[in-house]
C-alpha positions in Angstrom: -11.8 -7.3 21.4 -14.0 -4.6 19.9 -16.2 -1.8 21.1 -18.4 0.2 18.7 -18.3 3.2 21.0 -14.6 3.8 20.2 -12.9 4.8 17.0 -11.3 2.0 15.1 -7.5 1.9 15.2 -6.2 1.7 11.7 -2.5 1.1 11.1 -1.3 2.0 7.6 1.8 0.0 6.7 3.9 0.3 3.5 5.6 -2.6 1.8 8.0 -3.2 -1.1 7.2 -5.8 -3.6 10.3 -7.9 -2.9 10.8 -11.7 -3.2 11.2 -13.1 0.4 13.8 -15.6 -0.8 16.1 -12.8 -1.9 15.3 -10.6 1.1 14.7 -13.0 4.0 15.3 -10.4 6.8 12.6 -8.2 5.3 10.2 -11.1 5.1 11.0 -12.2 8.7 10.5 -8.7 10.1 7.2 -8.3 8.2 5.9 -11.5 9.6 7.0 -10.5 13.1 5.3 -7.1 13.0 2.0 -8.7 11.8 2.3 -10.9 14.9 3.1 -7.9 17.1 0.2 -5.8 15.9 -2.2 -8.8 15.9 -5.0 -7.0 14.0 -8.5 -8.3 13.8 -8.5 -7.6 10.0 -5.9 -7.0 7.4 -6.8 -4.8 4.4 -4.3 -6.1 1.8 -3.3 -4.8 -1.6 -4.8 -7.8 -3.3 -7.6 -8.4 -5.7 -10.4 -10.8 -4.7 -9.0 -13.3 -7.3 -5.4 -13.0 -6.0 -6.6 -13.6 -2.5 -8.7 -16.6 -3.6 -5.7 -18.0 -5.5 -7.4 -18.0 -8.9 -5.0 -15.4 -10.2 -1.3 -15.0 -9.9 0.0 -12.8 -7.1 3.6 -12.8 -8.4 3.6 -9.0 -8.6 3.2 -8.8 -4.9 5.4 -11.5 -3.5 5.4 -10.1 0.1 1.6 -10.5 0.1 1.8 -14.0 -1.4 4.5 -15.5 0.7 4.3 -13.5 4.0 1.0 -11.7 4.5 -1.4 -14.4 3.4 0.2 -17.4 5.1 0.8 -15.4 8.3 -2.8 -14.2 8.4 -4.0 -17.8 7.9 -1.8 -19.1 10.7 -3.0 -16.4 13.1 -6.6 -16.7 12.0 -6.7 -13.0 10.8 -9.3 -12.1 8.3 -8.0 -10.6 5.0 -10.1 -8.1 3.1 -8.8 -7.5 -0.5 -8.8 -3.7 -1.3 -7.6 -3.9 -4.9 -10.3 -3.9 -7.6 -11.5 -7.1 -9.1 -9.6 -8.2 -12.2 -12.0 -6.9 -14.8 -12.1 -3.4 -13.2 -8.4 -3.3 -12.8 -7.8 -4.4 -16.4 -10.1 -1.6 -17.7 -8.3 1.0 -15.5 -4.9 -0.2 -16.8 -6.1 0.2 -20.4 -7.1 3.8 -19.7 -3.8 4.5 -17.9 -1.7 3.0 -20.8 -3.7 5.1 -23.3 -3.1 8.2 -21.3 0.6 7.4 -21.0 0.8 6.9 -24.8 -0.9 10.2 -25.4 1.4 12.0 -23.0 4.5 10.6 -24.6 3.6 12.1 -28.0 4.9 15.4 -26.4 8.7 15.2 -26.2 8.8 17.3 -23.0 6.4 15.0 -21.2 8.2 12.0 -22.4 11.5 13.3 -21.0 9.9 14.1 -17.6 8.3 10.7 -17.3 11.6 9.0 -18.2 13.4 11.0 -15.6 10.9 10.3 -12.9 11.0 6.6 -13.8 14.8 6.7 -13.4 14.5 8.4 -10.1 12.1 5.7 -8.9 14.4 3.0 -10.1 17.3 4.5 -8.2 15.2 4.7 -5.1 14.2 1.1 -5.5 17.9 0.1 -5.8 18.7 1.9 -2.5 15.8 0.2 -0.8 17.0 -3.2 -1.8 20.2 -2.5 0.1 18.4 -1.3 3.2 16.0 -4.2 3.2 18.8 -6.6 4.2 19.3 -4.8 7.5 17.7 -5.8 10.8 15.8 -2.5 11.1 14.5 -2.7 7.5 10.8 -2.6 8.3 11.1 0.1 10.9 13.2 2.2 8.5 10.6 1.8 5.7 7.8 3.2 7.8 9.5 6.5 8.7 7.5 9.5 7.5 10.6 11.0 5.7 10.2 8.2 3.1 6.8 9.5 2.1 8.4 12.7 0.7 9.4 11.4 -2.7 6.2 9.7 -3.7 4.3 12.8 -2.4 6.5 15.2 -4.4 6.1 13.1 -7.5 2.3 13.0 -7.1 2.2 16.8 -6.6 4.3 17.3 -9.8 2.1 15.1 -11.8 -1.0 16.9 -10.6 0.5 20.2 -11.8 1.8 19.2 -15.2 0.0 16.0 -16.1 -3.5 16.3 -14.5 -5.0 13.5 -16.5 -2.4 11.0 -15.3 -2.7 12.3 -11.8 -6.5 11.8 -11.9 -6.1 8.2 -12.9 -3.6 7.5 -10.1 -5.9 9.2 -7.7 -8.8 7.0 -8.9 -6.7 3.9 -8.1 -6.0 5.1 -4.6 -9.6 6.1 -4.1 -10.7 2.5 -4.9 -8.4 1.3 -2.1 -9.7 3.9 0.3 -13.4 3.1 -0.5 -12.9 -0.6 0.5 -10.9 0.3 3.6 -13.6 2.7 4.8 -16.3 0.1 4.0 -14.4 -2.4 6.1 -14.2 0.1 9.0 -17.9 0.8 8.8 -18.8 -2.9 8.8 -16.5 -3.7 11.7 -16.7 -0.9 14.3 -14.0 -0.9 16.9 -11.9 -3.6 15.3 -8.1 -3.1 14.9 -7.4 -2.9 11.2 -3.9 -3.2 9.6 -3.7 -1.8 6.0 -0.8 -3.4 4.1 -0.2 -1.8 0.7 2.7 -0.7 -1.4 4.9 2.1 0.0 3.7 4.5 -2.7 0.1 4.2 -1.5 1.0 4.7 2.2 1.2 8.5 2.6 -1.9 9.0 0.5 -4.1 6.5 2.4 -2.7 7.7 5.7 -3.6 11.4 5.0 -7.1 10.5 3.7 -8.0 8.2 6.5 -7.1 11.0 9.0 -10.2 12.7 7.6 -12.4 9.8 8.7 -14.0 10.6 12.1 -14.5 6.8 12.7 -10.9 6.0 12.9 -7.6 6.8 14.7 -4.8 6.4 12.1 -1.3 5.2 13.0 1.9 4.3 11.3 4.1 1.7 12.9 6.0 4.1 15.1 3.0 6.1 16.4 1.2 2.7 17.0 4.0 1.5 19.1 4.0 4.7 21.1 0.3 4.3 22.0 0.2 0.6 22.5 
């Protein structure tokens, strides 16, 4: 049910790129929450080619094995918010070139290696939590936005070129989400993207006067 006189509810949901076969509880809960929210549209972290099945989606197994089949079963339209492959490939080339240039400086290389190790340790801890019954609910707590936000702030301060490229990638997601909102006034939209994108998209969408932005917990409080 839609009404163009009301702001569109947009629920921003963060996922981890985990194989459902290895983390069945996580996959089961993700499917159940899509059913619970019952959105009109899912804006998914997929390229058009990945959604169409013409390109591998193995890097995002939760999208491949849970989000896409659940949306099809429930007749929910999916809008891909990741750039088409040619644009994504060009961005990746620029990002790798920037990384290579940064690592010519020993101090930058040490910082990047340290941040990567922290991210790896965080991912390991998540894999333990994702086997619990409250895995999805835990993942959506605002406290888990602190590490990616702090890392982004550090990179903006000491590696502005890298930060600008990462911001550009997030901006491309935001642009497609806001286009979807504009073309579908009043519809309930569920954004499903990697956890590292969640806080950024949530904060920027709050600036859009056409939407009311929720995370899972605030959505449940209102609905």
